[in-house]
N, CA, C and O of each residue as an XYZ file, in Angstrom:
376
protein
N      67.187     56.214     91.056
C      65.906     55.535     91.036
C      65.243     55.729     92.405
O      65.881     55.563     93.444
N      63.955     56.083     92.386
C      63.211     56.191     93.637
C      62.897     54.788     94.143
O      62.512     53.913     93.367
N      63.062     54.582     95.427
C      62.761     53.277     96.015
C      61.271     53.187     96.354
O      60.567     54.195     96.419
N      60.819     51.969     96.566
C      59.436     51.748     96.989
C      59.168     52.471     98.305
O      58.096     53.047     98.492
N      60.134     52.443     99.210
C      59.971     53.106    100.505
C      59.809     54.610    100.338
O      58.968     55.222    100.996
N      60.615     55.214     99.456
C      60.494     56.655     99.209
C      59.119     56.997     98.635
O      58.485     57.968     99.048
N      58.675     56.195     97.688
C      57.387     56.456     97.047
C      56.235     56.274     98.030
O      55.266     57.033     97.998
N      56.334     55.278     98.899
C      55.276     55.046     99.883
C      55.250     56.117    100.968
O      54.231     56.303    101.632
N      56.365     56.821    101.152
C      56.452     57.860    102.183
C      55.823     59.188    101.751
O      55.719     60.107    102.563
N      55.407     59.303    100.500
C      54.770     60.538    100.034
C      53.477     60.749    100.821
O      52.653     59.842    100.932
N      53.314     61.929    101.354
C      52.143     62.275    102.167
C      50.916     62.435    101.267
O      50.749     63.459    100.606
N      50.075     61.427    101.252
C      48.914     61.428    100.363
C      47.743     62.249    100.908
O      46.725     62.391    100.231
N      47.873     62.778    102.093
C      46.896     63.753    102.580
C      47.274     65.149    102.097
O      46.409     65.992    101.858
N      48.561     65.379    101.959
C      49.066     66.679    101.519
C      49.033     66.798     99.996
O      48.777     67.874     99.457
N      49.294     65.683     99.307
C      49.382     65.673     97.844
C      48.370     64.720     97.232
O      48.024     63.696     97.821
N      47.903     65.067     96.052
C      47.237     64.115     95.176
C      48.330     63.571     94.274
O      48.990     64.337     93.572
N      48.529     62.267     94.282
C      49.593     61.643     93.491
C      49.028     61.274     92.125
O      48.075     60.502     92.025
N      49.620     61.830     91.080
C      49.208     61.540     89.707
C      50.028     60.377     89.155
O      49.479     59.434     88.586
N      51.348     60.456     89.330
C      52.269     59.404     88.887
C      53.321     59.236     89.977
O      53.789     60.219     90.552
N      53.687     58.001     90.257
C      54.782     57.727     91.190
C      55.434     56.427     90.753
O      54.938     55.340     91.049
N      56.562     56.550     90.040
C      57.294     55.358     89.618
C      58.778     55.544     89.907
O      59.162     56.494     90.589
N      59.595     54.666     89.406
C      61.017     54.643     89.757
C      61.772     55.918     89.383
O      62.755     56.262     90.038
N      61.332     56.618     88.347
C      62.060     57.796     87.882
C      61.246     59.082     87.872
O      61.825     60.163     87.764
N      59.935     59.003     87.981
C      59.093     60.185     87.849
C      57.992     60.208     88.896
O      57.345     59.198     89.173
N      57.798     61.390     89.468
C      56.705     61.607     90.410
C      56.009     62.895     89.999
O      56.654     63.929     89.823
N      54.694     62.829     89.846
C      53.892     64.017     89.569
C      52.860     64.147     90.680
O      52.112     63.215     90.973
N      52.842     65.326     91.288
C      51.992     65.583     92.446
C      51.203     66.869     92.248
O      51.639     67.773     91.535
N      50.046     66.943     92.881
C      49.312     68.199     92.995
C      49.204     68.509     94.480
O      48.738     67.686     95.267
N      49.641     69.706     94.851
C      49.510     70.126     96.242
C      48.039     70.377     96.533
O      47.386     71.149     95.830
N      47.523     69.737     97.553
C      46.129     69.950     97.938
C      45.919     71.328     98.562
O      44.781     71.778     98.698
N      47.004     71.997     98.942
C      46.913     73.334     99.539
C      46.888     74.446     98.504
O      46.070     75.361     98.593
N      47.777     74.373     97.524
C      47.898     75.457     96.538
C      47.360     75.077     95.167
O      47.150     75.941     94.316
N      47.138     73.786     94.954
C      46.724     73.242     93.649
C      47.826     73.367     92.600
O      47.571     73.171     91.412
N      49.045     73.690     93.025
C      50.170     73.719     92.096
C      50.549     72.286     91.732
O      50.375     71.361     92.526
N      51.067     72.123     90.526
C      51.446     70.808     90.016
C      52.966     70.715     90.042
O      53.663     71.650     89.648
N      53.465     69.590     90.505
C      54.899     69.363     90.662
C      55.306     68.093     89.935
O      54.638     67.063     90.026
N      56.422     68.185     89.206
C      56.987     67.026     88.516
C      58.418     66.864     89.013
O      59.228     67.784     88.900
N      58.723     65.710     89.556
C      60.060     65.415     90.078
C      60.633     64.272     89.256
O      60.047     63.192     89.182
N      61.790     64.520     88.635
C      62.430     63.509     87.792
C      63.756     63.107     88.417
O      64.573     63.966     88.749
N      63.975     61.817     88.579
C      65.207     61.291     89.152
C      66.209     61.023     88.036
O      65.932     60.275     87.099
N      67.372     61.644     88.152
C      68.455     61.443     87.185
C      69.579     60.699     87.894
O      70.071     61.148     88.929
N      69.981     59.572     87.342
C      71.079     58.798     87.925
C      72.386     59.203     87.254
O      72.578     58.986     86.058
N      73.274     59.788     88.036
C      74.607     60.142     87.564
C      75.587     59.089     88.069
O      75.226     58.241     88.885
N      76.813     59.143     87.589
C      77.808     58.147     88.007
C      78.028     58.146     89.517
O      78.133     57.090     90.140
N      78.096     59.342     90.092
C      78.465     59.444     91.504
C      77.309     59.770     92.448
O      77.479     59.738     93.666
N      76.129     60.085     91.895
C      74.998     60.439     92.754
C      73.715     60.520     91.944
O      73.734     60.488     90.713
N      72.613     60.624     92.648
C      71.316     60.867     92.017
C      70.936     62.324     92.230
O      71.310     62.936     93.230
N      70.196     62.866     91.289
C      69.698     64.231     91.393
C      68.218     64.215     91.054
O      67.799     63.570     90.092
N      67.433     64.922     91.843
C      66.010     65.094     91.554
C      65.822     66.480     90.955
O      66.097     67.491     91.602
N      65.354     66.518     89.719
C      65.024     67.780     89.068
C      63.563     68.067     89.370
O      62.694     67.233     89.118
N      63.299     69.240     89.906
C      61.946     69.590     90.332
C      61.402     70.675     89.411
O      61.994     71.744     89.261
N      60.263     70.375     88.801
C      59.572     71.312     87.918
C      58.217     71.628     88.525
O      57.675     70.850     89.311
N      57.676     72.784     88.148
C      56.509     73.312     88.840
C      55.643     74.084     87.858
O      56.147     74.711     86.927
N      54.352     74.031     88.075
C      53.448     74.920     87.344
C      52.297     75.304     88.250
O      51.909     74.548     89.140
N      51.760     76.475     88.016
C      50.737     77.020     88.901
C      49.351     76.495     88.579
O      48.492     76.423     89.458
N      49.131     76.135     87.346
C      47.837     75.593     86.926
C      48.081     74.416     85.997
O      49.111     74.344     85.326
N      47.133     73.503     85.963
C      47.292     72.267     85.195
C      47.545     72.530     83.713
O      48.251     71.757     83.066
N      46.983     73.608     83.164
C      47.132     73.878     81.732
C      48.314     74.791     81.416
O      48.509     75.157     80.257
N      49.095     75.162     82.407
C      50.290     75.975     82.184
C      51.490     75.069     81.899
O      51.471     73.888     82.248
N      52.535     75.618     81.266
C      53.758     74.822     81.077
C      54.569     74.761     82.379
O      54.473     75.645     83.229
N      55.357     73.712     82.510
C      56.254     73.595     83.659
C      57.401     74.585     83.529
O      57.795     74.957     82.423
N      57.933     75.008     84.676
C      59.198     75.729     84.710
C      60.082     75.075     85.774
O      59.594     74.463     86.724
N      61.373     75.222     85.590
C      62.320     74.614     86.518
C      62.198     75.290     87.883
O      62.131     76.516     87.975
N      62.170     74.486     88.932
C      62.052     75.039     90.283
C      63.341     74.837     91.085
O      63.869     75.791     91.657
N      63.850     73.603     91.131
C      65.047     73.347     91.931
C      65.659     72.004     91.569
O      65.127     71.247     90.757
N      66.800     71.736     92.202
C      67.459     70.427     92.135
C      67.697     69.985     93.566
O      68.144     70.766     94.407
N      67.396     68.734     93.830
C      67.562     68.199     95.186
C      68.250     66.843     95.104
O      68.214     66.180     94.068
N      68.870     66.442     96.192
C      69.574     65.169     96.228
C      68.680     63.961     96.443
O      69.033     62.845     96.060
N      67.515     64.182     97.062
C      66.623     63.066     97.371
C      65.171     63.476     97.144
O      64.849     64.662     97.085
N      64.313     62.488     97.019
C      62.880     62.747     96.899
C      62.368     63.406     98.179
O      61.551     64.325     98.118
N      62.835     62.949     99.323
C      62.421     63.542    100.602
C      62.743     65.036    100.641
O      61.921     65.845    101.071
N      63.939     65.389    100.189
C      64.341     66.807    100.163
C      63.481     67.587     99.173
O      63.100     68.723     99.456
N      63.172     67.003     98.027
C      62.333     67.679     97.033
C      60.947     67.967     97.605
O      60.399     69.050     97.399
N      60.392     67.012     98.312
C      59.063     67.196     98.901
C      59.106     68.249    100.007
O      58.173     69.039    100.149
N      60.171     68.263    100.780
C      60.328     69.300    101.806
C      60.416     70.685    101.154
O      59.866     71.656    101.673
N      61.108     70.767    100.019
C      61.229     72.014     99.264
C      59.857     72.468     98.746
O      59.532     73.654     98.799
N      59.067     71.532     98.253
C      57.723     71.842     97.755
C      56.846     72.368     98.894
O      56.139     73.362     98.724
N      56.888     71.714    100.037
C      56.080     72.163    101.174
C      56.512     73.551    101.640
O      55.677     74.362    102.042
N      57.802     73.823    101.587
C      58.309     75.147    101.936
C      57.786     76.193    100.948
O      57.400     77.293    101.344
N      57.778     75.845     99.676
C      57.245     76.748     98.652
C      55.760     77.009     98.897
O      55.297     78.141     98.753
N      55.025     75.986     99.261
C      53.601     76.158     99.571
C      53.418     77.145    100.726
O      52.549     78.016    100.664
N      54.218     77.017    101.760
C      54.121     77.945    102.891
C      54.360     79.379    102.431
O      53.655     80.299    102.845
N      55.357     79.558    101.573
C      55.656     80.874    101.016
C      54.446     81.410    100.259
O      54.075     82.573    100.418
N      53.836     80.568     99.441
C      52.664     80.973     98.660
C      51.485     81.313     99.569
O      50.802     82.315     99.359
N      51.254     80.492    100.559
C      50.087     80.657    101.416
C      50.228     81.801    102.418
O      49.235     82.260    102.983
N      51.454     82.256    102.638
C      51.682     83.352    103.579
C      51.746     84.710    102.896
O      52.429     85.617    103.370
N      51.043     84.847    101.798
C      50.864     86.166    101.206
C      51.839     86.562    100.127
O      52.128     87.748     99.972
N      52.350     85.622     99.384
C      53.203     85.988     98.262
C      52.402     86.852     97.306
O      51.252     86.547     96.988
N      53.020     87.935     96.850
C      52.350     88.808     95.897
C      52.411     88.178     94.514
O      53.433     87.593     94.155
N      51.336     88.282     93.724
C      51.343     87.683     92.388
C      52.363     88.349     91.475
O      52.617     89.549     91.574
N      52.935     87.555     90.595
C      53.874     88.047     89.596
C      53.164     87.992     88.260
O      52.697     86.935     87.833
N      53.085     89.132     87.607
C      52.418     89.198     86.306
C      53.467     89.358     85.220
O      54.299     90.262     85.278
N      53.423     88.486     84.242
C      54.354     88.561     83.119
C      53.639     89.190     81.938
O      52.468     88.909     81.685
N      54.339     90.024     81.234
C      53.746     90.708     80.072
C      53.921     89.895     78.826
O      53.486     90.310     77.752
């Protein structure tokens, strides 16, 4: 479960927050306009954040990563944004 402190720590200048509750966070990066969905799964011995991503609002999500904390997931998203903004070549699917 995401804590109130974790949810309040989301950088609202960097992201537009669509949803932020105990188990789900949906964000739009203000830099890339990519949409991110982070789902908190509570396991017996630990929590896992499943991170899903889509390039445009009308595209389907695809799995991006798994992280141990919301903070780590957000750091991963910002790292991905840097990769995108530093000249990633487009990938075209047939």
